[in-house]
N, C-alpha and C positions, 0 to 999 in steps of 0.2 A: 278239105272241109271235115272235120270231125264230128262222129255220130255218136249220141249220148244213148247208152242202152238203158232203158227203164229197168231197174232190179226187180226180181221176183220178191225179194224179202230183204229188209234192212234188219241188221243184226247189231243190236246195241250192248257193248261191253263195258261197263264201268270199273275201272282198274286202280287200285291203290297199293303199290308196293308189291305186286304179284308178278315180277317180271318173267320168272321161270315158269309159272303156271300159264301166264298170257302167251307165251312162246308155243307151249303145247296146244293151246286152245287155237290160235291162229293158224298154225300149221294144219290142224285137223279141218278147219273150215276150208282151206284150200281144196280139200277132196270132195266138198259138196258140190254136186251136179247143178245145183241152182245158180242162177245170176244173182249173187250175193252183193249187198251194200253193207260192207263192215265198218261200223263206226266205234272206235275207241275213245272213250271218254277217260282221260288219265288225271286223277285227282291229285296232282302235285306230288307224285311220286318222287323219292329220293334214290331208287334202286336202279335208275336206268331204263325203267319201262318206256318212257317216250322216245328215247334214243333207239331202242330195239324196234319199235314200230317204224320209225321214220327210215332205218337202215335196212331192216330185214322184210318189212312188209309195206312195199311203197304203195300197194292196192289198197291198203286199209285208210280210212280217213281218220286222222288224229285229231282230237279236240283237246288240247293240253290246257289244263286248268292252273290257274295261277295259285289257288288255294283248294283245300279239301271240300268239295261241293257234297260229299257223302253219296249215298247209294240212290235215294230218292231224286234229289235234286240232278245229279249226275245223269241218270237214265232220262230224265225230261230234257236236258240239254241235248242229248243224243236223239231223242225223239223229234225235238224241234228241228233238227238238222236233217232227219232222214226223208226219203223220198218214196220209198215203196208203199204200197197199200197195206202190206202186212209188216208187222215188227215183231221181232224176238228179243226179249231181255235175256241176257245169258251172262253167266258168272265167268270170270276169267279162270277159274280153277276147274273148267269142264272140258271134256274132250268128245265132241259129237261124232258117232258113226257117221259114214257118208251118206246114209240113206235116212238118217234120223229127222232133220229139217224138211226134206222133202215129203216125208210121211205125214208130218205135222201140218204143213201147207196144204197137201192134198185133202186132209180131213177137213179143214176149215173152208177150202173151196167147195167141198161137198156138202157141208152142213153149215150154212149161213145163220142157223137159228142158235149155233153155239158161240158163246162169247169168247172163247178161247180154247187153247189146248197145250198140253205139256207132255214131256216124254218120261220115260222110265230111267231113273237115275241110279246109277250104280258106284260102289266104291271100287278103288282101284283092285281090290282082291276079287271082285265079282258079286259081292253080296248086294241085294237090292236094298236101297235106302227106303225108308219110310217117309214118303212125301204125299202130298195132297191131304186135306182134312176138311172139315166143316168150319163154318164160322165160329169163332170162339164165343161161347155164352160167357155171361158175367160169372156164373158158376165155375166154370171151367178155370177162368183167371184167378178166382179166389183159391180154388183147390190146389193150383200149381204154383202160386207164388206168395201163400201165406202159410202160417202154421195150421190153418184150418184143414189143410190137406193131410198134414201128419196127424191131427186128432181124428180124423174120419177118413181112414185110409181106403175103405170100402166105397164110400162116396166118390173119391178122387178116382178110383180104378174104374167106376162105371162111367164117370164123365170122360175120362180119357179113352176108354174104349169106343165110346160114341164118337169122340171128336176125331179120332185117328182111323175110323173104319177098321176095327180090330178084325172083322170076318174077311179081310180082303188081303192077299199076299202080294199085291202089285204086280203079279204075272199075268194079269188079264187087263182089257180094257175096262174103263168105268167112268160113268159121270160123277163129277166132284164139285163141291162148293169153292174150295179154295186150291189154285195150283202155286207151285212154289215159285217165288220171286227169282230162284236162280235159273229158271228155264220156263218162260211163259210167253206163248205166241198169241197176238191178238191182231184185230185190224187196228191200225196205227191211230185212226181217228177215235178210237174207244180207249186208247192206252195212255194214262197219265198218273202219276203217282202223286201221293199226298206229300208235299214238300215240308209239312209240320213235323213228319216223321224223318228220322235220320237214315236207320239201317234196317230196322225191323218192322213187322206188321203191315208193311205196304201191300202184299198180296192180299190180306184180309180185307183191305179196304176196298180193293177190286172186285170182292165177292159180294155184291149187292143181291138183295132178293131178286129172284128170276133170272139171275145170270148163272149159267151152267159152264163149266169147263169139262174138257174131254182128257182122261189120261190115256194115251196111246202107248201100249206096252211093246209094240215092236219097234218104236223109236228109242233107241238106246243111247245114252250119254254116261260117260264116266265122270264122276264129280268127286274132286279131292275136297271134301266138304270142310268148311271153316279152316282153310290153310291159312289165310291172312288175319281172320278175326278171333284168333285165340289169344285174348288179351284181357286185361282188367278193365281198360277203356272200353272195349267191346261190351263187357258185362254191365259197366254203368250205363252206357247208351241204351242197352237192352231194356233196363228198368225205366229208364227216361221215356223211351218210345211205348213202353207197356202203358204207362200212365196217360200219354198223350191218346193213345188208340182208346184206351177206356173211357177218357172224358168225352172224345168225339161219338163214340158208339153207345155208351152207357150213361152219359151225363155226369156233371162236376160233383154230385154228391156221392155217386158209387165209385168214381174215380178217387175221390178224397179218402173214402173208406179203404179202397185197395192200396193207395199210397201208405195210410197208417198201419194196416195190417201185413203188409210187404216188407217193411222197415227191418223187421228181426232176421228175416231171410238174408237180405242185403247185406245188414251188418254182421251177421254170421259169416258170409262169403268173405268180406273184408278182413274180418278177424283170423280167419283160417290162412288168407293170403300174408298177413302180417306175421303170423307165426311161422309159416314155410319160409318167408324171407329172412326172419330172424335166426332161423336154425342153420342158414347156409353161410 
């Protein structure tokens, strides 16, 4: 008679053509002392990611998709299959230290009034990444995605300083409004991403008024940031998700104005890309 062990934590990893990063991530999770339920949602990768999981990580639950479900739907698929009370959304391009996940889980157990927790993310060279922010205001979206920010650089600088907690080095614990989607731990019952979004801004939609997240500096994770999403398609999806987010959070009229004013930036990026391709 087999005995099913209830996991302490469900770890959801959405992967798309990140085979080498995924191997490093899953290897690192094997060093975690918690009873983990690791679920990999593979979005129809063509680089052998699914085969890697099947052959080298038999303890991992693989949910191989027939088509790309993107980040938000992919995470929800994993959450729907998860069993633990707490869940962690983790990017495949991360390498958690052995004590990182226990530190986050211990904090949430001790502080039920917090909505979630996140770790200190570092680049492979050891530099600390600037994660965590406040909920984006409409002014912040205008300043950073339209020519208004270029015309009023001082205004943009003030908004960015407030948005990204400019007075904080990320070397100490802090309450934050928005935790990064690359590493966010919550109670599974509270965690669901907005599937109208594909890749970007899902963590901002989790940051409802009254929800507080904790940045735990002692929980350290290496993050090979954007190792898979450095592409023109990702840029186009970013602007698409930007407008979806703006419409839902700030209304149709403001989203339409943001669409109009953001076109010069997007067109300029497209022109630069075409010029670079033409010169090669």
